[in-house]
KOLNU-667225 format. One record per residue: residue number from 1; chain; z, y, x of N, C-alpha, C in turn. Coordinates in pm, whole numbers. Each point is the difference from the previous one (the first is absolute). Layout:
+-----+-------+--------+--------+--------+--------+--------+--------+--------+--------+--------+
:  nr : kette :   n.zz :   n.yy :   n.xx :  ca.zz :  ca.yy :  ca.xx :   c.zz :   c.yy :   c.xx :
+-----+-------+--------+--------+--------+--------+--------+--------+--------+--------+--------+
: NUM :     A :      Z :      Y :      X :      Z :      Y :      X :      Z :      Y :      X :
...
+-----+-------+--------+--------+--------+--------+--------+--------+--------+--------+--------+
This chain:
+-----+-------+--------+--------+--------+--------+--------+--------+--------+--------+--------+
:  nr : kette :   n.zz :   n.yy :   n.xx :  ca.zz :  ca.yy :  ca.xx :   c.zz :   c.yy :   c.xx :
+-----+-------+--------+--------+--------+--------+--------+--------+--------+--------+--------+
:   1 :     A :    494 :  -6411 :  -5517 :    -13 :     75 :    126 :   -120 :     79 :     11 :
:   2 :     A :     -1 :    126 :     38 :   -108 :     96 :     12 :    -95 :    -48 :    101 :
:   3 :     A :   -128 :    -32 :    -32 :   -100 :    -52 :     85 :    -36 :    106 :    121 :
:   4 :     A :     35 :    125 :    -33 :    -27 :    111 :     99 :    111 :     14 :    109 :
:   5 :     A :    119 :    -69 :    -24 :    101 :     14 :     93 :    -25 :    -78 :    124 :
:   6 :     A :     43 :     45 :    106 :    -15 :    -65 :    130 :    132 :     -3 :     70 :
:   7 :     A :     40 :    -91 :     85 :    119 :      9 :     84 :     -9 :    101 :     93 :
:   8 :     A :    111 :     74 :     34 :     -9 :    104 :     97 :    107 :    -50 :    120 :
:   9 :     A :    -56 :     38 :    124 :     97 :    -28 :    115 :    128 :     78 :     -3 :
:  10 :     A :     96 :    -69 :     42 :    135 :     80 :     -3 :    -13 :    120 :    106 :
:  11 :     A :     74 :    109 :    -37 :     -9 :    111 :     88 :     60 :    -33 :    135 :
:  12 :     A :    -66 :     59 :    106 :     52 :    -32 :    139 :    129 :     90 :     14 :
:  13 :     A :    105 :    -71 :     60 :    123 :     75 :     22 :    -16 :    105 :    103 :
:  14 :     A :     73 :    114 :    -18 :    -17 :    107 :     92 :     62 :    -21 :    139 :
:  15 :     A :    114 :    -82 :     -3 :     72 :    -37 :    134 :     -9 :   -149 :     20 :
:  16 :     A :     -9 :    -43 :    124 :     -7 :   -137 :     41 :    112 :    -58 :     84 :
:  17 :     A :     98 :     76 :     29 :    100 :    -42 :    104 :     84 :   -122 :    -56 :
:  18 :     A :     -9 :    -18 :   -138 :     67 :   -115 :    -60 :    -62 :   -134 :     48 :
:  19 :     A :   -130 :      8 :     55 :    -64 :   -117 :     27 :     17 :    -34 :    164 :
:  20 :     A :     44 :    103 :     73 :     -6 :    -17 :    151 :    103 :    -96 :     56 :
:  21 :     A :     82 :    -56 :    -77 :    108 :   -109 :     56 :    -92 :   -115 :     40 :
:  22 :     A :   -121 :     -9 :    -43 :    -98 :   -113 :     35 :    -54 :     16 :    127 :
:  23 :     A :      2 :    118 :     57 :    -75 :     30 :    119 :    102 :     -6 :    128 :
:  24 :     A :    -34 :    -85 :     91 :     83 :     -3 :    121 :     17 :    131 :     74 :
:  25 :     A :   -119 :     72 :      2 :     18 :    139 :     70 :     93 :     85 :    -66 :
:  26 :     A :     16 :      6 :   -133 :     95 :     82 :    -63 :    139 :    -37 :     26 :
:  27 :     A :     24 :   -131 :     10 :    125 :    -58 :     27 :     37 :     53 :    148 :
:  28 :     A :    -86 :    -10 :     82 :     32 :     52 :    140 :     41 :    153 :      4 :
:  29 :     A :    -89 :     74 :    -78 :     32 :    141 :      1 :    135 :     32 :    -66 :
:  30 :     A :     42 :    -67 :    -97 :    124 :     25 :    -72 :    115 :    -54 :    106 :
:  31 :     A :    -24 :   -109 :     65 :     99 :    -27 :     94 :     31 :     77 :    115 :
:  32 :     A :   -112 :     84 :     34 :     11 :     97 :    117 :     17 :    141 :    -55 :
:  33 :     A :     19 :     22 :   -131 :      9 :    135 :    -59 :    101 :     82 :     64 :
:  34 :     A :    123 :    -44 :     31 :     98 :     77 :     55 :    -32 :     45 :    138 :
:  35 :     A :    -50 :    -94 :     81 :    -41 :     31 :    134 :   -122 :    104 :      9 :
:  36 :     A :    -90 :    -24 :    -91 :   -122 :     93 :     -7 :     53 :    138 :    -34 :
:  37 :     A :     85 :     10 :   -104 :     52 :    134 :    -44 :     71 :     70 :    125 :
:  38 :     A :     87 :    -76 :     68 :     74 :     54 :    105 :    -92 :     58 :    117 :
:  39 :     A :   -104 :    -89 :     38 :    -92 :     37 :    107 :    -95 :    116 :    -34 :
:  40 :     A :    -36 :      3 :   -133 :    -93 :    110 :    -39 :     67 :    138 :    -17 :
:  41 :     A :    123 :     -6 :    -59 :     70 :    122 :      0 :     39 :     57 :    138 :
:  42 :     A :     37 :    -89 :     95 :     33 :     44 :    123 :   -129 :     57 :     72 :
:  43 :     A :   -105 :    -55 :    -20 :   -124 :     52 :     52 :    -44 :    129 :    -55 :
:  44 :     A :     17 :     20 :   -129 :    -12 :    132 :    -62 :     74 :    104 :     67 :
:  45 :     A :    131 :    -24 :      6 :    102 :     92 :     51 :    -45 :     37 :    148 :
:  46 :     A :    -45 :    -90 :     70 :    -32 :     29 :    149 :   -134 :     71 :     17 :
:  47 :     A :   -104 :    -47 :    -78 :   -134 :     45 :     28 :    -62 :     90 :    -95 :
:  48 :     A :     63 :     12 :   -123 :    -60 :     85 :   -113 :   -141 :    -13 :     -9 :
:  49 :     A :    -43 :   -121 :    -32 :   -144 :    -30 :      3 :    -91 :     36 :   -123 :
:  50 :     A :     73 :     48 :   -102 :    -66 :     28 :   -128 :   -124 :    104 :      6 :
:  51 :     A :   -100 :    -24 :    -67 :   -111 :     97 :    -24 :    -42 :     -2 :   -134 :
:  52 :     A :    -65 :    117 :    -38 :    -22 :      9 :   -144 :   -103 :   -104 :    -41 :
:  53 :     A :     23 :    -61 :   -126 :    -99 :    -91 :    -45 :   -132 :     78 :    -39 :
:  54 :     A :   -112 :    -61 :     22 :   -124 :     74 :    -29 :      3 :     56 :   -154 :
:  55 :     A :    -36 :    125 :    -10 :     19 :     63 :   -131 :   -140 :     14 :    -66 :
:  56 :     A :    -65 :   -117 :    -18 :   -129 :     11 :    -66 :     23 :     25 :   -150 :
:  57 :     A :   -111 :     62 :    -58 :     -3 :     20 :   -141 :    134 :     72 :    -48 :
:  58 :     A :     48 :    -52 :   -114 :    134 :     64 :    -51 :    101 :   -110 :      7 :
:  59 :     A :     18 :    -68 :    114 :     80 :   -132 :      8 :    153 :     40 :     -4 :
:  60 :     A :     42 :     89 :     62 :    142 :     32 :     -9 :     44 :    146 :      7 :
:  61 :     A :    113 :     28 :    -41 :     68 :    147 :     15 :    118 :     -2 :     88 :
:  62 :     A :     32 :    106 :     67 :    118 :      2 :     83 :    -34 :    -79 :    128 :
:  63 :     A :     87 :    -99 :     33 :     -9 :    -60 :    134 :      9 :   -153 :    -11 :
:  64 :     A :   -111 :    -60 :     64 :    -11 :   -146 :     17 :    -31 :    -23 :    153 :
:  65 :     A :     91 :    -54 :     60 :     -9 :    -26 :    154 :    -20 :   -154 :     23 :
:  66 :     A :    -71 :    -39 :     99 :     -2 :   -139 :     46 :    -41 :     -9 :    149 :
:  67 :     A :     24 :   -124 :     49 :    -49 :    -34 :    131 :    -54 :   -140 :     -7 :
:  68 :     A :   -110 :    -29 :     76 :    -72 :   -134 :    -15 :     64 :    -97 :     97 :
:  69 :     A :    -17 :   -130 :    -53 :     53 :   -119 :     86 :   -115 :   -116 :     10 :
:  70 :     A :   -110 :     42 :    -47 :   -115 :   -106 :     12 :   -126 :     67 :     -8 :
:  71 :     A :   -114 :    -81 :     10 :   -127 :     49 :    -33 :    -15 :     17 :   -143 :
:  72 :     A :   -105 :     76 :    -41 :    -25 :     36 :   -132 :   -133 :    -68 :    -44 :
:  73 :     A :     -2 :    -30 :   -137 :   -123 :    -60 :    -61 :     -6 :     39 :   -136 :
:  74 :     A :   -104 :     70 :    -36 :    -29 :     41 :   -149 :     85 :    112 :    -29 :
:  75 :     A :     81 :     54 :     87 :     81 :    133 :    -37 :    -79 :    118 :     30 :
:  76 :     A :     35 :    101 :    -65 :    -59 :    137 :     26 :     -3 :     33 :    148 :
:  77 :     A :    102 :    -20 :     65 :     29 :     31 :    145 :   -111 :    -78 :     76 :
:  78 :     A :    -30 :   -123 :    -42 :   -104 :    -76 :     80 :   -141 :     39 :    -38 :
:  79 :     A :    -15 :     32 :   -134 :   -133 :     41 :    -43 :    -46 :    122 :     56 :
:  80 :     A :     91 :     91 :     36 :    -25 :    132 :     64 :     35 :     22 :    141 :
:  81 :     A :     -1 :   -128 :     58 :     47 :      3 :    152 :    -84 :     81 :     96 :
:  82 :     A :   -128 :     24 :    -35 :    -85 :     79 :     89 :     53 :    144 :     -4 :
:  83 :     A :     78 :     46 :   -100 :     52 :    140 :     -3 :    134 :      7 :     59 :
:  84 :     A :     61 :   -108 :     47 :    134 :      0 :     58 :     -8 :     67 :    151 :
:  85 :     A :     94 :     84 :     19 :      2 :     51 :    142 :     84 :   -100 :     94 :
:  86 :     A :     60 :    -95 :    -63 :    106 :    -77 :     81 :    -44 :   -143 :     11 :
:  87 :     A :    -10 :    -59 :    111 :    -32 :   -144 :      5 :    134 :    -76 :    -38 :
:  88 :     A :     -5 :    -74 :   -108 :    120 :    -65 :    -49 :     48 :   -125 :     81 :
:  89 :     A :    -91 :    -54 :     63 :     33 :   -143 :     57 :    112 :     18 :    109 :
:  90 :     A :     -8 :    100 :     95 :     98 :      0 :     96 :    152 :     44 :    -68 :
:  91 :     A :    -14 :     81 :   -101 :    122 :     48 :    -68 :     67 :   -123 :    -68 :
:  92 :     A :    -78 :    -74 :    -63 :     50 :   -124 :    -79 :     52 :    -92 :    101 :
:  93 :     A :    -63 :    -21 :    113 :     54 :    -90 :     92 :    129 :     43 :     63 :
:  94 :     A :     15 :    128 :     24 :    133 :     57 :     54 :    103 :    -14 :   -105 :
:  95 :     A :    -27 :     27 :   -122 :     99 :    -23 :    -98 :     50 :   -135 :    -27 :
:  96 :     A :   -101 :    -93 :      1 :     33 :   -146 :    -11 :     76 :    -40 :    113 :
:  97 :     A :    -26 :     37 :    117 :     80 :    -35 :    114 :    145 :     22 :     -5 :
:  98 :     A :     39 :    111 :    -67 :    138 :     40 :    -14 :     58 :    -52 :   -131 :
:  99 :     A :    -69 :    -68 :    -83 :     47 :    -66 :   -117 :    -23 :   -150 :    -12 :
: 100 :     A :     53 :    -65 :     80 :    -33 :   -153 :     11 :     29 :    -80 :   -119 :
: 101 :     A :    111 :     28 :    -78 :     37 :    -74 :   -115 :   -117 :     25 :   -102 :
: 102 :     A :    -15 :    122 :    -35 :   -103 :     40 :    -94 :   -137 :    -50 :     36 :
: 103 :     A :    -40 :      2 :    133 :   -125 :    -42 :     48 :    -14 :   -156 :    -29 :
: 104 :     A :    116 :    -79 :      8 :    -12 :   -139 :    -20 :    -35 :    -44 :   -140 :
: 105 :     A :     14 :     95 :    -98 :    -54 :    -15 :   -132 :   -137 :     44 :    -34 :
: 106 :     A :    -60 :     56 :    106 :   -135 :     56 :     -9 :    -97 :    -87 :     80 :
: 107 :     A :     25 :    -22 :    126 :    -95 :    -54 :     97 :    -62 :   -122 :    -42 :
: 108 :     A :     65 :   -111 :    -31 :    -62 :   -131 :    -32 :   -103 :     17 :   -120 :
: 109 :     A :     37 :     48 :   -106 :    -92 :      5 :   -117 :   -111 :    109 :     25 :
: 110 :     A :     32 :    109 :     86 :   -105 :     85 :     31 :   -103 :    -57 :     74 :
: 111 :     A :     30 :    -89 :     99 :    -85 :    -60 :     94 :    -93 :   -106 :    -79 :
: 112 :     A :     55 :    -49 :   -116 :    -92 :    -97 :    -72 :    -84 :     68 :   -106 :
: 113 :     A :     19 :    140 :     -8 :    -78 :     72 :    -93 :     65 :      5 :   -145 :
: 114 :     A :    126 :    -23 :     -4 :     59 :     -9 :   -128 :     83 :    117 :    -46 :
: 115 :     A :     32 :     93 :    102 :     85 :     98 :    -16 :    -55 :    139 :     62 :
: 116 :     A :      4 :    115 :    -76 :    -66 :    116 :     42 :    105 :    119 :    -49 :
: 117 :     A :    -36 :    119 :     56 :     47 :    124 :    -62 :    148 :     12 :     -6 :
: 118 :     A :     78 :    -38 :    114 :    147 :      3 :      1 :     37 :    140 :     41 :
: 119 :     A :     93 :     57 :    -67 :     52 :    141 :     43 :    137 :     21 :    -55 :
: 120 :     A :     69 :     90 :     65 :    130 :     36 :    -55 :     -3 :    130 :    -68 :
: 121 :     A :     42 :     -2 :   -115 :    -16 :    122 :    -90 :    131 :     75 :    -37 :
: 122 :     A :    -12 :    131 :    -13 :    115 :     75 :    -30 :    -24 :     97 :   -106 :
: 123 :     A :     75 :     13 :   -111 :    -20 :    104 :   -109 :    125 :     75 :     -5 :
: 124 :     A :      0 :    142 :     -1 :    112 :     79 :    -14 :     25 :     39 :   -149 :
: 125 :     A :    111 :     44 :    -40 :     32 :     42 :   -133 :   -111 :    123 :    -32 :
: 126 :     A :    -42 :    -20 :   -134 :    -92 :     96 :    -46 :   -151 :    -36 :      9 :
: 127 :     A :    -19 :   -111 :     74 :   -138 :    -44 :     24 :    -49 :    -76 :   -119 :
: 128 :     A :   -124 :      3 :    -13 :    -75 :    -80 :   -111 :   -135 :    -53 :     45 :
: 129 :     A :    -11 :   -137 :     -8 :   -137 :    -54 :     25 :    -59 :    -18 :   -137 :
: 130 :     A :   -124 :     63 :    -12 :    -56 :     -2 :   -138 :    -66 :   -130 :    -31 :
: 131 :     A :    -23 :    -28 :   -133 :    -53 :   -132 :    -48 :   -149 :    -24 :     74 :
: 132 :     A :     -9 :   -115 :     57 :   -122 :    -44 :     69 :     -5 :   -148 :     10 :
: 133 :     A :   -122 :    -39 :     42 :    -13 :   -145 :     48 :    -42 :     15 :    140 :
: 134 :     A :     54 :    -89 :     82 :    -34 :      4 :    151 :   -138 :    -61 :     38 :
: 135 :     A :    -39 :      4 :    136 :   -117 :    -34 :     39 :     -7 :   -155 :     41 :
: 136 :     A :     99 :    -66 :    -40 :     17 :   -147 :     56 :      9 :    -97 :   -120 :
: 137 :     A :   -103 :    -21 :    -73 :      5 :    -92 :   -115 :     22 :   -150 :     40 :
: 138 :     A :    -23 :    -34 :    123 :     18 :   -152 :     45 :    138 :     -7 :     62 :
: 139 :     A :     91 :     86 :     -5 :    127 :    -21 :     65 :    125 :     21 :   -106 :
: 140 :     A :    106 :    -63 :     31 :    131 :     31 :    -70 :     72 :     91 :     92 :
: 141 :     A :     56 :    107 :    -55 :     86 :     89 :     75 :    145 :    -36 :    -17 :
: 142 :     A :     72 :    -42 :    114 :    130 :    -33 :     -3 :     84 :    104 :     70 :
: 143 :     A :    105 :     48 :    -61 :     91 :    102 :     56 :    131 :    -61 :     29 :
: 144 :     A :     43 :      1 :    126 :    144 :    -28 :     33 :     73 :    130 :      5 :
: 145 :     A :    100 :     14 :    -77 :     79 :    124 :    -12 :     90 :     12 :    113 :
: 146 :     A :      4 :     98 :     81 :     91 :     29 :    108 :    108 :     98 :    -31 :
: 147 :     A :    -35 :    108 :    -76 :     98 :     88 :    -63 :    -46 :     37 :   -143 :
: 148 :     A :    104 :    -18 :    -92 :    -31 :      2 :   -131 :     56 :    140 :    -57 :
: 149 :     A :    -43 :     51 :   -118 :     58 :     98 :    -68 :    -43 :    -32 :   -152 :
: 150 :     A :     97 :    -19 :    -83 :    -30 :    -46 :   -140 :    -85 :    103 :    -70 :
: 151 :     A :      6 :    127 :     40 :    -79 :    104 :    -54 :   -146 :    -10 :     32 :
: 152 :     A :    -41 :    -72 :     99 :   -139 :    -23 :     34 :    -55 :   -120 :    -64 :
: 153 :     A :    -97 :     20 :    -93 :    -46 :    -96 :    -91 :   -163 :    -21 :     -2 :
: 154 :     A :    -43 :   -128 :      6 :   -121 :    -29 :     -8 :    -50 :    -57 :   -123 :
: 155 :     A :   -115 :     48 :    -63 :    -48 :    -49 :   -132 :   -127 :    -69 :     36 :
: 156 :     A :    -16 :   -126 :    -43 :   -130 :    -75 :      3 :    -25 :    -41 :   -141 :
: 157 :     A :   -116 :     54 :    -52 :    -30 :    -39 :   -125 :    104 :     49 :   -102 :
: 158 :     A :     56 :    -81 :    -87 :     98 :     36 :    -87 :    149 :      0 :     48 :
: 159 :     A :     25 :    -57 :    120 :    121 :    -30 :     41 :     44 :     96 :    117 :
: 160 :     A :    129 :     46 :     -2 :     55 :     85 :     99 :    124 :    -62 :     62 :
: 161 :     A :     -7 :     -2 :    133 :    116 :    -62 :     71 :     40 :     96 :    123 :
: 162 :     A :    107 :    -50 :     72 :     29 :     74 :    120 :     23 :   -116 :    107 :
: 163 :     A :     12 :     56 :    123 :     18 :    -89 :    115 :    148 :    -27 :     35 :
: 164 :     A :     29 :   -127 :     50 :    136 :    -26 :     43 :     -1 :    -40 :    141 :
: 165 :     A :     89 :     61 :     86 :      2 :    -28 :    141 :     10 :   -154 :     24 :
: 166 :     A :    -77 :    -50 :     88 :     -3 :   -144 :     43 :    -78 :    -82 :    -98 :
: 167 :     A :    -64 :     53 :    -98 :    -77 :    -80 :   -100 :   -141 :     41 :     10 :
: 168 :     A :    -94 :    -85 :    -55 :   -134 :     28 :     -3 :    -48 :     22 :   -146 :
: 169 :     A :   -106 :     83 :     -3 :    -72 :     40 :   -124 :   -151 :    -21 :     28 :
: 170 :     A :    -68 :    -48 :    -97 :   -151 :    -34 :     21 :    -74 :     32 :   -117 :
: 171 :     A :   -126 :     61 :     38 :    -98 :     32 :   -104 :   -138 :     -3 :     70 :
: 172 :     A :   -110 :     -1 :    -95 :   -134 :      8 :     46 :    -38 :    143 :     15 :
: 173 :     A :      0 :     52 :    113 :    -32 :    141 :     26 :   -138 :     25 :    -61 :
: 174 :     A :    -90 :    -80 :     21 :   -134 :     32 :    -66 :    -26 :    -96 :   -131 :
: 175 :     A :    102 :    -29 :    -58 :    -14 :    -90 :   -122 :    -22 :     71 :   -127 :
: 176 :     A :     15 :    -66 :   -112 :    -40 :     66 :   -125 :     89 :    106 :    -52 :
: 177 :     A :    128 :     18 :     49 :     84 :    105 :    -43 :      8 :    119 :     92 :
: 178 :     A :     -9 :    112 :    -57 :     37 :    124 :     71 :    145 :     -4 :     49 :
: 179 :     A :     37 :     57 :    115 :    131 :     16 :     29 :     23 :    138 :     47 :
: 180 :     A :    132 :     40 :     12 :     47 :    131 :     38 :    140 :     -9 :     34 :
: 181 :     A :     45 :    103 :     73 :    142 :     10 :     47 :     52 :    141 :    -27 :
: 182 :     A :    123 :     14 :    -48 :     75 :    122 :    -22 :    132 :    -10 :     68 :
: 183 :     A :     32 :     96 :     87 :    132 :     -6 :     71 :     81 :    119 :    -48 :
: 184 :     A :    100 :    -32 :    -87 :     91 :     98 :    -63 :    141 :    -40 :     59 :
: 185 :     A :     10 :    -59 :    117 :    133 :    -34 :     56 :     52 :    105 :     91 :
: 186 :     A :     83 :    -48 :     94 :     74 :    105 :     78 :    -26 :    -18 :    155 :
: 187 :     A :    -62 :   -112 :     36 :    -30 :    -22 :    139 :   -133 :    -72 :     15 :
: 188 :     A :    -38 :    -14 :    134 :   -120 :    -71 :     21 :    -12 :   -144 :    -45 :
: 189 :     A :   -113 :    -56 :    -27 :    -22 :   -127 :    -32 :   -100 :    -56 :    101 :
: 190 :     A :     36 :   -108 :     78 :    -83 :    -54 :    104 :    -21 :   -153 :    -25 :
: 191 :     A :   -143 :    -34 :      9 :    -40 :   -140 :    -25 :    -95 :    -43 :    116 :
: 192 :     A :     -1 :   -127 :     28 :    -89 :    -64 :     84 :   -113 :    -66 :    -96 :
: 193 :     A :   -127 :     37 :     11 :   -105 :    -44 :    -91 :    -91 :    -90 :     79 :
: 194 :     A :    -27 :   -114 :    -70 :   -101 :    -91 :     52 :   -109 :    -35 :   -113 :
: 195 :     A :   -117 :    -25 :     50 :   -110 :    -45 :    -86 :    -36 :   -145 :     33 :
: 196 :     A :     23 :    -83 :    -96 :    -34 :   -148 :     34 :   -119 :    -34 :    -94 :
: 197 :     A :    -93 :    -82 :     62 :   -131 :    -28 :    -67 :     41 :    -89 :   -119 :
: 198 :     A :    -67 :     29 :   -118 :     16 :    -89 :   -116 :    -50 :   -134 :     20 :
: 199 :     A :   -103 :    -18 :     78 :    -57 :   -140 :     32 :     98 :    -78 :     73 :
: 200 :     A :     66 :     69 :     93 :    107 :    -97 :     67 :    124 :    -17 :    -91 :
: 201 :     A :     36 :    102 :    -77 :    108 :    -22 :   -102 :    -27 :   -115 :    -87 :
: 202 :     A :   -120 :    -16 :    -54 :    -29 :    -93 :    -81 :     23 :   -147 :     35 :
: 203 :     A :      7 :    -11 :    126 :     45 :   -142 :     55 :    138 :    -40 :    -49 :
: 204 :     A :     85 :    107 :    -21 :    139 :    -36 :    -36 :     18 :     46 :   -147 :
: 205 :     A :    -75 :    103 :    -47 :     17 :     55 :   -133 :   -130 :     11 :    -70 :
: 206 :     A :    -42 :   -114 :    -64 :   -142 :     -5 :    -33 :    -32 :    109 :    -99 :
: 207 :     A :     96 :     64 :    -85 :    -30 :    100 :    -89 :    -35 :    139 :     57 :
: 208 :     A :      9 :      3 :    135 :    -36 :    114 :     74 :   -128 :      6 :     55 :
: 209 :     A :    -86 :   -111 :    -39 :   -127 :      2 :     53 :    -82 :    127 :    -30 :
: 210 :     A :    -77 :     47 :     96 :    -64 :    133 :    -23 :   -111 :     -4 :   -111 :
: 211 :     A :     -2 :    111 :    -80 :   -110 :     10 :   -107 :   -127 :     41 :     75 :
: 212 :     A :    -99 :    -89 :    -29 :   -136 :     24 :     64 :    -58 :    127 :    -39 :
: 213 :     A :     40 :     60 :   -116 :    -60 :    125 :    -45 :     59 :    127 :     54 :
: 214 :     A :    106 :    -22 :     98 :     64 :    122 :     60 :   -105 :     75 :     61 :
: 215 :     A :     11 :    146 :    -15 :    -91 :     79 :     66 :     65 :    116 :     67 :
: 216 :     A :      2 :      4 :    127 :     70 :    106 :     76 :    -41 :    140 :    -26 :
: 217 :     A :   -140 :     29 :    -12 :    -28 :    146 :    -22 :     54 :     67 :   -114 :
: 218 :     A :     37 :    -86 :   -106 :     58 :     69 :   -126 :    127 :     68 :     36 :
: 219 :     A :     74 :    -32 :     93 :    128 :     49 :     23 :     -5 :    145 :     25 :
: 220 :     A :   -106 :     55 :     63 :     -4 :    149 :     42 :     14 :     79 :   -120 :
: 221 :     A :    -71 :    -27 :   -116 :     11 :     89 :   -114 :    132 :      0 :    -63 :
: 222 :     A :     84 :   -111 :     17 :    127 :    -13 :    -63 :     99 :     92 :     50 :
: 223 :     A :    -18 :     62 :    134 :     94 :    100 :     61 :    -12 :    128 :    -66 :
: 224 :     A :   -100 :     24 :    -83 :     -6 :    132 :    -54 :     29 :      6 :   -152 :
: 225 :     A :     84 :    -98 :    -40 :     23 :    -13 :   -141 :     95 :    103 :    -56 :
: 226 :     A :     74 :     72 :     83 :     86 :    101 :    -47 :    143 :    -17 :     41 :
: 227 :     A :     97 :     69 :    -50 :    140 :     -4 :     32 :     64 :   -140 :    -27 :
: 228 :     A :     95 :    -10 :     81 :     91 :   -133 :    -23 :     79 :     14 :   -117 :
: 229 :     A :     55 :   -112 :    -49 :     83 :     -7 :   -119 :    136 :     47 :     38 :
+-----+-------+--------+--------+--------+--------+--------+--------+--------+--------+--------+
């Protein structure tokens, strides 16, 4: 045995949804997925609530729209809130009041400080989200797919996947892997995105315990890494 060799930790997986069957919250979201989809799509058709996602640095090309359903923590929209011309709290309260099923998957954990940064996101064909790390190293980002398009694909580290309606997909937005999205499909893709605290998740999924070395400020430079793959 080479005396200079040392064991190396296994690479962290790019996606984590394979572990979420252990999480009661995720089971509840999946049980309500059909009702959430119906209520959100009806709300979108009636109120047209989407607004452009903040286009800081070189984050995306073409169109990325979203609307918020929670308070924000550690996100760019929260870090730059003094520059916002809009008070988000009344808007979020109004949206939540009209989306009771979706809100039932947000309120309890949000009140306990375990869930933040919930929004509905829409990408149209031709849009690209460039490789980046997010501002939230202490959270797992969980997407519930409401409208799929197989041509809309997300790449996290070395792995590329797509969303499936009624299913969840999860990755660390501010984790060790860069992630990007390319939409080469034919119609819009819509997801409901939640951020869950890694410290909370570690109660059910110990391997999701947060890395103490995670550093939020490093995320900003990653947005300028160049064009998406």
